[in-house]
C-alpha beads as a LAMMPS data file, in Angstrom:
LAMMPS data file: protein, C-alpha beads

83 atoms
82 bonds

1 atom types
1 bond types

-500.0 500.0 xlo xhi
-500.0 500.0 ylo yhi
-500.0 500.0 zlo zhi

Masses

1 110.0

Atoms # bond

1 1 1 -279.418 293.962 298.813
2 1 1 -279.336 297.439 300.332
3 1 1 -282.981 298.352 299.893
4 1 1 -285.540 298.422 302.700
5 1 1 -288.822 296.573 302.495
6 1 1 -291.762 298.820 301.658
7 1 1 -295.478 298.556 300.966
8 1 1 -296.128 298.504 297.238
9 1 1 -299.909 298.156 297.427
10 1 1 -302.899 297.118 299.542
11 1 1 -306.029 296.532 297.460
12 1 1 -309.458 294.977 297.994
13 1 1 -309.833 291.541 296.446
14 1 1 -311.965 288.449 296.579
15 1 1 -311.131 285.694 299.045
16 1 1 -308.067 283.577 298.307
17 1 1 -308.576 280.069 296.937
18 1 1 -310.352 277.770 299.412
19 1 1 -311.289 280.692 301.706
20 1 1 -314.639 282.298 302.431
21 1 1 -315.821 285.628 303.723
22 1 1 -315.639 289.228 302.669
23 1 1 -313.368 292.238 303.202
24 1 1 -310.265 290.547 301.805
25 1 1 -307.247 292.573 300.734
26 1 1 -304.191 291.621 298.728
27 1 1 -300.979 293.332 299.739
28 1 1 -297.602 293.455 298.084
29 1 1 -294.402 294.217 299.954
30 1 1 -291.369 295.019 297.847
31 1 1 -287.633 295.029 298.351
32 1 1 -285.988 296.005 295.098
33 1 1 -286.993 293.363 292.545
34 1 1 -288.252 290.979 295.242
35 1 1 -291.980 290.920 295.990
36 1 1 -294.017 289.351 298.770
37 1 1 -297.735 288.910 298.084
38 1 1 -300.129 288.204 300.928
39 1 1 -303.830 288.197 301.700
40 1 1 -305.560 289.369 304.839
41 1 1 -309.142 289.829 305.870
42 1 1 -310.305 293.056 307.498
43 1 1 -310.931 296.706 306.776
44 1 1 -308.464 298.563 304.576
45 1 1 -307.268 300.527 307.614
46 1 1 -306.654 297.420 309.754
47 1 1 -304.938 295.503 306.947
48 1 1 -302.723 298.495 306.077
49 1 1 -301.673 298.851 309.728
50 1 1 -300.909 295.144 309.879
51 1 1 -298.808 295.282 306.715
52 1 1 -296.938 298.330 308.058
53 1 1 -296.053 296.266 311.114
54 1 1 -294.856 293.383 308.933
55 1 1 -292.651 295.779 306.945
56 1 1 -291.249 297.256 310.157
57 1 1 -290.366 293.781 311.472
58 1 1 -288.783 292.719 308.186
59 1 1 -286.589 295.813 308.195
60 1 1 -285.680 295.282 311.861
61 1 1 -284.510 291.778 310.980
62 1 1 -282.304 293.191 308.228
63 1 1 -280.532 295.569 310.583
64 1 1 -280.850 293.728 313.861
65 1 1 -283.111 294.922 316.621
66 1 1 -282.254 298.406 317.733
67 1 1 -282.158 299.231 321.389
68 1 1 -280.823 295.840 322.404
69 1 1 -277.852 295.768 324.703
70 1 1 -275.051 293.337 323.948
71 1 1 -273.466 292.095 327.152
72 1 1 -270.047 290.503 327.080
73 1 1 -269.859 288.510 330.279
74 1 1 -266.618 286.669 329.450
75 1 1 -264.314 288.755 331.694
76 1 1 -266.831 288.896 334.547
77 1 1 -267.586 285.198 334.292
78 1 1 -263.894 284.279 334.612
79 1 1 -263.567 286.450 337.719
80 1 1 -266.677 284.941 339.257
81 1 1 -265.448 281.392 338.617
82 1 1 -262.013 282.010 340.126
83 1 1 -263.442 283.215 343.460

Bonds

1 1 1 2
2 1 2 3
3 1 3 4
4 1 4 5
5 1 5 6
6 1 6 7
7 1 7 8
8 1 8 9
9 1 9 10
10 1 10 11
11 1 11 12
12 1 12 13
13 1 13 14
14 1 14 15
15 1 15 16
16 1 16 17
17 1 17 18
18 1 18 19
19 1 19 20
20 1 20 21
21 1 21 22
22 1 22 23
23 1 23 24
24 1 24 25
25 1 25 26
26 1 26 27
27 1 27 28
28 1 28 29
29 1 29 30
30 1 30 31
31 1 31 32
32 1 32 33
33 1 33 34
34 1 34 35
35 1 35 36
36 1 36 37
37 1 37 38
38 1 38 39
39 1 39 40
40 1 40 41
41 1 41 42
42 1 42 43
43 1 43 44
44 1 44 45
45 1 45 46
46 1 46 47
47 1 47 48
48 1 48 49
49 1 49 50
50 1 50 51
51 1 51 52
52 1 52 53
53 1 53 54
54 1 54 55
55 1 55 56
56 1 56 57
57 1 57 58
58 1 58 59
59 1 59 60
60 1 60 61
61 1 61 62
62 1 62 63
63 1 63 64
64 1 64 65
65 1 65 66
66 1 66 67
67 1 67 68
68 1 68 69
69 1 69 70
70 1 70 71
71 1 71 72
72 1 72 73
73 1 73 74
74 1 74 75
75 1 75 76
76 1 76 77
77 1 77 78
78 1 78 79
79 1 79 80
80 1 80 81
81 1 81 82
82 1 82 83
């Protein structure tokens, strides 16, 4: 699947089953035909920011973390062991 994850919607809703409280939101994250539905309590702004972070992390996992350095210590390790 070549599509990134993206926010489809974040909407106010009642509390999920067996939960109490107010200010609940239902969010949907999509990737092509795949959908992830979740619930979070908080203001619309806070929940939206949280879902944006989730989407960012999901996409990072798809591509691997950027900015990481891959060290190949095999040649250096052999030299160190032979000394």
